[in-house]
C-alpha positions as CSV (number, residue, x, y, z in Angstrom):
1,E,19.2,4.4,-27.7
2,A,16.3,2.7,-27.8
3,F,16.6,0.9,-24.7
4,I,17.4,4.4,-23.0
5,D,14.4,5.9,-24.1
6,D,12.1,2.9,-23.7
7,A,13.0,2.8,-19.8
8,H,13.1,6.5,-19.4
9,T,9.8,6.2,-20.3
10,L,8.9,3.0,-18.2
11,I,10.7,4.6,-15.5
12,N,8.5,7.9,-15.4
13,E,5.3,5.8,-16.0
14,L,6.7,3.6,-12.8
15,K,6.7,6.7,-10.8
16,E,3.1,7.7,-11.6
17,T,2.0,4.4,-11.0
18,I,3.5,4.0,-7.4
19,A,1.7,7.0,-6.5
20,K,-1.6,5.6,-7.6
21,N,-1.0,2.4,-6.0
22,D,-1.8,0.2,-9.3
23,L,-0.4,-3.0,-8.2
24,D,-1.1,-4.9,-11.3
25,K,0.4,-1.9,-13.5
26,I,3.4,-1.8,-11.5
27,K,4.2,-5.3,-11.8
28,G,3.8,-5.1,-15.7
29,I,6.3,-1.8,-15.8
30,A,8.4,-3.8,-13.5
31,H,8.4,-7.1,-15.9
32,A,9.2,-4.7,-18.8
33,I,12.0,-3.0,-17.2
34,K,13.1,-6.3,-16.4
35,G,13.2,-7.8,-19.9
36,A,14.4,-4.5,-21.5
37,S,17.5,-4.7,-18.9
38,A,18.1,-8.1,-19.6
39,G,18.2,-7.8,-23.2
40,I,21.1,-5.5,-23.0
41,G,23.2,-7.3,-20.1
42,A,22.0,-4.4,-17.2
43,V,22.1,-6.7,-14.6
44,R,21.8,-4.6,-11.8
45,L,18.9,-2.7,-13.3
46,M,17.3,-6.2,-14.0
47,E,17.9,-7.2,-10.3
48,K,16.1,-4.1,-9.1
49,A,13.1,-4.4,-11.5
50,L,12.9,-8.1,-10.2
51,M,12.5,-7.4,-7.1
52,L,10.1,-4.8,-7.5
53,E,8.2,-7.4,-9.5
54,E,8.6,-10.0,-6.8
55,M,7.5,-7.8,-3.9
56,I,4.4,-6.8,-5.8
57,K,3.3,-10.2,-6.5
58,S,3.3,-10.9,-2.7
59,H,1.5,-7.9,-2.0
60,D,4.5,-6.5,-0.1
61,T,4.5,-2.7,-1.1
62,N,6.2,-1.5,2.0
63,R,9.7,-0.9,0.2
64,S,8.5,-0.3,-3.4
65,Q,9.0,3.3,-3.3
66,E,12.5,2.8,-2.2
67,I,13.1,-0.1,-4.9
68,V,11.9,2.4,-7.5
69,K,14.5,5.1,-6.3
70,E,17.2,2.4,-6.5
71,I,15.9,1.4,-10.2
72,E,16.1,5.1,-11.1
73,I,19.7,5.2,-9.5
74,E,20.7,2.1,-11.6
75,F,19.4,3.6,-14.9
76,Q,21.2,6.7,-13.9
77,K,24.3,4.9,-13.8
78,L,23.7,3.4,-17.1
79,L,22.9,6.8,-18.6
80,D,26.4,8.1,-17.1
81,L,28.1,5.0,-18.8
82,H,26.5,5.9,-22.4
83,M,27.2,9.4,-22.3
C-alpha cells in the first residue's frame, strides 16, 4: 500500500518534471521509482525507470516522454493486480 501511494506521487512528479525538462530532477525521480520497484519485485517497472535514468544520464531525452508513458502503463498494471 505504501509503495502504491509513493509510486503514484513519484509518477505524477515525474510527469510534471518532464514537462519542465529538469533533467537532474527527472533522474532523481527515476532513481527513486527504480529503487521502490526493486524493493517489491516490480521488475518491469524497475527496468523502465532504469531505462529513463540511463537516458537522462546520457542526455538522450528524445524518448523520455515515451518512457514515462511506459512507466505509467507498468504502474497501472501493478494497480490492476493489487485491486
